[in-house]
Each structure stands twice: as structure tokens, then as C-alpha cells.
N, C-alpha and C positions, 0 to 999 in steps of 0.2 A: 395447478397451484391450489391444492386443496387446503393446505395448512395456513392458518393465520400467521402473519409475520410478527414475532416478538423480538424486541431489541432491548438490551440493558441500557438504561438511561442514567448517565452520571448525575444528572440534575436531581433525580428522585431516588437514586440508589436502588432501583429495582427494574426488573424486566417488565416491559409494557407492550401491549399490542400496538403495532404501528398502523396508523391510519393517516394518510397525507391530508393536508388541508384541502387540496384540490387534486384528485387523481388524474386530472388532465395535465397537471404541471407539478410533478413531484420535484422538490427543490433540495439540493444537498450542496454543502460547502465543506471543503477539506483543505486544511492549511498545507501549502506546498513548500518547496525548498527556498532557503536563502542562498543565493547563488554566488558563493565565494570559493567553494571546494566541491569536488565530486561527492556524491552521496555515498554513505556507508550502508551496510546491511541493516542497521537499525533504522535508518531513514527509509529503507525499502519496504519495511513491514507495513506501515500505513498505506504506502503506495499500492501494494498488492491486496491487502485486506479490504480496503475501501473500493478497489476496482471490482472485487467480488460482489460487494454490496451494490455497486453501480449496475453490474450485470444482472443481479437478482431483481432489482427494481425495474430494470428495462424489461425483463421477462414477465414481470407481474403486471406492469402498467402500460407497456409498449414503449419501444425505444424513443419514439417521438414525444413522449409525455414525461421524460425524466431530464432534468437540467442539473448537470454536475459541474460545479465550479471548483477548480484547484488553482490557487494563485501562485505567482512567482514573486518573491521579495527580492527586488533588484536595487533597492537603496537601503543601506543599513551600515552601521558603524563597522561591523565585521568585514563587509565588502571594502569599505574605505581602507581599513587597516591591511587587508590582504593585498589589495592593489599596490599600496605603498611598499609593502614587503617584497612583492614581486617586481616592482619597478615597471609596472605597466599601467596603461589607462584603465579606468574603471569600466568603460564601455567594452574594452577588449576582454577583460576578465569575465564580466557577466555574460557576454555573448558566447564565449568559449564554454563556460560552465553550464549555460542553458542547453547548448548543443549536447554536451556530455550527459546531462540529465535526461534529455529526450532519448539518447541512445540507450541508457540504462533502463528507462521505463519500457522502451520497445523490446529490449532483450528479455525483460521480465514478463512480456506478453500483456502489458496493460493497455486497455483501450484509451485513446485520447479523451480528455474530459470535454464536456460541451463548450466550456470557456476556460481559457488559461490566461487571465489578466495579469499584467505586470504592474507593479506598484507605481513605477515612474510614469505610466500612461494615465494615472488617475489622481494626480496631485490636486487638480481642481475640485474633485468630489471630496477629497479629504479636507481641504480648506473650508469648503462649504459646511461640512459636518461639524468641524471645530467651531465655526461661527454660530451654529445653532446651539451648541453646548454652552458657549459663552453667553449668548442671549438669554438662555434659560437659567443661568446661574450655577451650572454644574462645573464650569471651568473658569480659569482666570489667567490673565497674562501677567508675566513678571520677568523682568530682565531678559527680554527677547524670547522667552519661552512661553508656551501655553501649557497649562497643566490641568488635569482632571482632579477635582477636589473630592476625594473618596468619601469623607463624612457627609457629603451632600446626597449620597445615595444610601438610605437605610438598609436596603436589601443586598448591599455589596457583600460578597462572600458566599452567596447561595450555592454556587457551583462547587467550589472547593471545600466548603464547610469549615473554612479556617476562621478562627476568632481574630479579634483585633490585633493581639500581640503576634499571632502567627502570620497575619497578613504583612505586618511591618518587617518581621524577621525573614519571611520567605520571599518578599518582593525584591530583595537585594537592590533597593533603590539608592540612587545617588543622594548623599546628604548635601543639601544646598540651602543657603540662607534665605532664598526667595520662596521656598516651599511653605505653604500654610500648614501642611500636615505631613509627617514622614512618609505616609502611604501614598501621597499624591503621585501620579505618574504623568510622564510627558506625552503631550499630543503633538507639539511642534517645538523644534529646537533651532537655534541659530546655527548657520554654517560659516566656517572660516572661508577666506577667499579660495583656498585650494581644495575645498570640499564641495560636493554637489549641492546645489541649492536652487530654490525657486522663490520668486517674489510672492509676498503674502502681506496681509494687513499688519503683521507683526515683524516685518522685515524679512530679509533674505534668509531662508532656512530650509529645513527638510522635516518630513513627518516622523513621528514616533512609530515604532513597529506596530503597536496594537491598532492604531487608527487606520492603518492600511487595510487590514482585513475587514474592519467594519464598513469602510467605504466601498470596497470591491464587492463584498457580499450583497450590499444593498443595490449596487449598480446592476448586478446581473440576476439577482433573485427577487428583487422587488420589495414590496412592503413587508414589514415584520408582522408576525413571526414567520420564519420558513420552517421546513420540516426537519432537516438533519444538519448538524454541524459536527465535524469529526476531526480527529488528529491524534497524535501520540499523547500518552498520559502526562508527559512532562509539560504539556501545554495547558493543562487545566488551570494552573496558577503560575504566573500571573496573566499569561496571554489571553486565555479564553475568558477568565474572570473580568479582565479589563475590556475585552470586546463587548461583553454583555453590558457592562456599565455604560460605555459610550453609546452603543446602539439603542439600548432601552431608554436611557435618559433623553437622548436626542429625539426619539420618536414616540415618547410617552407610551411605551409598550411594556407589559409585564414580562414578556419573553422575547428573546432574540431568535432562538430556535426551540422547537418542542423537544427534540431528542438531541442529546449530546453523547457521542460515542468516542471512546478512547482506547487505543490498543496498548498492550503491555510492552515492556522493553525487550530488546534482544540483548542477551548477556554473553560476556566472554569470561569464562571461569567463574561464573556466579556474580559478576559485576556488570552493571549497566554499561552497554557500549556507548561511549560518548567521547567527543573530541577533547573535552576538558580532562578526561582521564587518560588520554593517550592510548586507548586500546581499540581503536577503530579499525575495521577491515572494509575497504572500499568494495562496492559492488563490482567494479571493473576488475579488481583482483580476483574475486571469486569466479567471475565469468571467464577468466583465463583457464580455469580448471574444470568448470562445470557448465553445461548448457543452461541458459536462462530458465528453461522450464523446470529443471531440477531445483534451482534456487527458489523458484515460485512455489513448487510443491512443498519444499522444506519450510518456507515461511508460513504455509497454511497447515502445517502438521500439528501445531498446538492451537488451542483456542485463542482467539485474538486478544482476549483480555488477560491472558496468563503470560508470564515471562517465557521466553524462548531461548534456549541455550544453543550457541553456535558450536558445532563440532563437525569434523570431517566425517565421522561415523554417521551422523544424521544425514548429511548430504549424500553420502554413498547409499544409504538406505533409500533416500528419495530417488536416486538414479536407478537403483535396482527395481523399485516399484514401477517407474515409468517404462523401463526396459520390458518388464513383464507385461504391462498393459499394451504397449505398442506391439509386442510380439503377438498378442491375441488378435490385434487388428491386421497385422501383416499376414498371418496365417490364412485369413479368409479374404484377403485382397481388398480391404477397405481403403478407398482413396482419400487423399487429403481433403478434397472438396465435398465428401460425403458427410453431411452434418449429423448423421445417425438419428436415433430416435430416443426420446426421453419419456419415461413414465413418472417423472416427478420425484424420484428418490432423492436426488441431490437438493432439489428445491425444498422438500420437506425437512431435510436435515438442516439446511441453512436457515429455515424459518424459525429455528430455535436459537436466536441470537447468534447467527452466522457460525453454527457449529461445524466448522470445517473438518475436524477430526472424524466426526460421525459421517460426513459426506465422503471423506477419503475411504473410510471403512466400507461404505457401500460400493465404491469402485473396486476394492479388493475382492469383495464378495462376488461381484459380477464377473470379474476375471476368473475366479475359481470355478464358478458355474460354467463359464465358457470352456475352460480347459477340461472339464469333466463331461461336457455335452456328448451324447451318444450319437447324434446325427449331425450332418453338415448343416442342415437347415437350422437346427437349434443353436449351433455354435455361431452361425452367421447372425441370427437374431440377437443373441446375447452380446456379440461383439459390437453390433450397431447400437445397442442400448448403452454399452460401455462408452462408446464414442459420444453419443448424444448427451448422456448424463454429465460427462466430464466437461462439456462445453461451458457449463455454468460456473465452473472453477477456472475457466480459461486454459484448460489442459487438453492434450491429445488433438491439437489442431494441425500438427505437421504430418507430412507423408510418412507412414509407418516405416517403410523400408529405408528411406533416407535418414530418418531419425536414428534407427538402430545402427546403421552404418556409421553415421557421424559420431554417435555416442561411443561406439566400440573403438573407433579410431582415435578419439580424443584422449583416451587413457587406456592403457593395457589392462586386460582383465586379470584379477588376482587368481592364483592357482585354485583356491577353493571355489571361486565362482565358475571357473572352467569345469571343475569336477562336478559341480552341482548341475551345470547345463548338460554335461554329458550323461549324467544320471537321468535327467528329464528326457533326453533324446532316446536313451535305451528304453525307458518306459513307454515312450510314444511309439517306437518301432515294435515293441512287444504287443501293443494293442492295435497294430497296423495303421497307426495314425501317421502316415508318411508325410503329410503336409506339415505337421508340427515338427517332425524330425528334420525335415529339409530346412525349415525356417531356423531352427537352432543351429544347424550346420552352417548356414549362410551367415548367421550372426557371429559365430566363432571365427569363420574365415575372414570376415570383415575386420575382426580384431587381431588378425595376424596369427591365428591358431590353425595349424595344419593337422587334419584328422587322418588316421590310418585305421580303418576297420579291420579287425582280425577275424579269422574263421570261427573262433570260439565265442564270438558275439561281443567281445570287449573292444574298446577303441583306445589306441595309443594317440598321443598328441604331442606336438612340439610347436615352439614359437618360430616364426620366420626370422 
């Protein structure tokens, strides 16, 4: 880990060298799902991106010294509305959606976080935090609600950089006669008899969305400030801005987190993928056509702060890259449990604000060197380095032969891919690299391609 780690901080609008407050307990919080529907590929991007950051921090500071909290919002108006629409109990909806979320996260090869708190399990902490804000004059109770009074915090808006008018326009806040200021936001709201609710000093009700994350972050990460808070860029305002207001005012702290990281959107035909736009593609739908590792590599193919366009072509390119890398491993017989060896190439690339495209380029370069290696020993060493380096991206962890067989069977190879593989096989045989030639033949046969070698050196093929 020779390179210092630099991360772009939304709070300061620049890349800064990352130093944890305590290297023995590096603390990170990432906003997780609101569990009323299965996640779409836009939701999957922060899941994968910040999993890579988790892996990188573990590699730098030791797995036992990194605390990663990713919450689950299981009380929210969207959940109430969806359960009513489905005609099912809220508990059934959230339990089913949480299971589906875990299935998708596992398919995308994400490590489980250190803690995954659910909002409904921490109502007491939320009520206590609201009471502190009331006592200090940052909040007020009105008509069964408790609201944070935005003008009471002069520094409000520091994360988003929005001025007063933009704050009011962008907050999309409910107009209510009991508000002292249009920008004030809800900390607690009353619940109707058929809505989930908890007893509180202000009557039976439920928390606002923003207070949930403030309370859970404090419960699992301890005193402010902590090291990293992350999520999608759509959370900068109002969610993260409001978290800062609540937490900093309650605890008399200038900062909630030192670093704020935000990933860019996944786009469909140039538009942000969003449920409100009706252009979402569920992770489960993509996984019906592509292995999760392919989706993961595609999600890392652009820098995390840039937009990422969804396309079948991009996913096919990711699948071809993985097929090429796994073939390098298969040809020298590297097993799934062989962790390989790393010389820090990927770590150094990721040290520049999680530059995953540069990291992926290093893997391509290693695979090329392995394919051109003149000795079996050199090829073995480069293949093991390929495996070891890829681990930091959460890639190449499967058994190579099994992965190639499954990927080939999952979708028939296009004619041009078959012809390209045959050209590679001819070149391998010409240089008497029979291990590589045999591996390509096995891959084609697994995809249902029957080869017939001719005396003139060419190969005919047909599909079963």
C-alpha cells in the first residue's frame, strides 16, 4: 500500500488525502435501501462502489479495524403506500424485500457490512436525539409533529452549496400552516390508526427519514465526527444536508463526517434511472441474462463520480473481459481458493479517488502479458498476480473452469465471438501453446460449439 489514499470530498469540492481519526477503528456509513421494491441497477451502483472502498480500507488498515454501517429503512411512507397497494401487511412486504436485497447484494459479490441496522429497531435512539434538538432550541413541536428549524443553523447548506431559495425549492417540502419556516423538515410525524407508530412524548407517531440515519450512524459509529459518509448524489440534498443539521446541532460538532462521497447516476438513454421516471431496470432482471460478476465489472467500468450508461453492449464487453481473464487462470490451473499474489497495482489505482477504470486497465495489461509469456513459469506467475490484484475489486473469485462453463451455457456465443476464439486457438497451436488451444476448445464446446479440425489447418464449426 505504497500510495496515499485520496478521495473526492463533496463537502470541500476537492480531492483530499484520507487519514482516519483512529486507524484502529476506521468508520464508514452508507445509506442503504428503503425496502418497498427490489433494487434497480442505479441502486446497485453505490452498493458495489462502496463495497470496493470497504475492501480497500480493510486491506490498508486490517479487516478488524474497519467498521462499515449500511442501514435499512423499513419504516417510510413509500413502504406504507406499497403495502396498501399490494394488499399485504407491512411486515411481510419489508421481510420479503430485505431477503431480495440480500440476494441481489450477494449476487453482485458484495461483502456484508459490519452492521446493517433497521430503522424500526432504533426508534428509541431517534426519540432521544429529537429530545436533545428540542432542548437546545433547534427543533419545535407543532400539531403532533416535531420539526427541525432550518434558520436556527447558520451553516445549513454547506454540503450542497444551495442558497436559501434553492433550499426551499429543492426540498419539495410539504406546505403546512404549523411550520415556522418553509424549509423546516420533519423529525417526527403523527400516525393514523392503520399506520405503523410508536409512543413518544409527542403522541403516537413515526420518525422522519432523515433522523433515522443520524440516530443509527451515532449508535454504531460513536461520537462525531466519523470518517466517511457515502451514498448516491441524489442524497446530497435534502437527505445528507438534513442529517448534518440534526447530528451536528445535537452534538455541538462542526462536522458529522470528515469525508462525504457520492456516486453518479446510472442512465438509461441519457436519463437518470429512477422510479419516478419509470425507466428502471431491476438488478434481478439483469441477473437473468448476465452473471452477477459481469454486472459488477460493468458498474465499475466508469469512474464512480461520473454517469454510467446502461447498455447491452457494455455488459457484453464486461462478460468478454471476464471470460478472457478467467481463461488465463484456467489455462494454468489456478483454483478458486488460490488467493493469488498482489504487487499493489490495483491498490495504487484505487488510491486515486477509487479510479476503477485505471484498475481494470491494469487487469487487462496483466492478462495480455500472461498470454504473451514465453515460459510456463512466467505465465503462472502473471496469472496468479492477475487473480491477486482482482481480489481488491471483488473479481475473479470463482473457479475458472466452472465460471467459463456457466458463462458459455448462459448465453450462446455470437458468430463473431466464435470466429475470434478460433483465430486465437489457431495462433496458440502455431506457437505450440497446446494448453491454451485446449482451453479455448473446451470453452467453445461448453457453449455448444462442435469443432472439426481440417488437414489444411483450418477449423469448421457448428452449433449443437
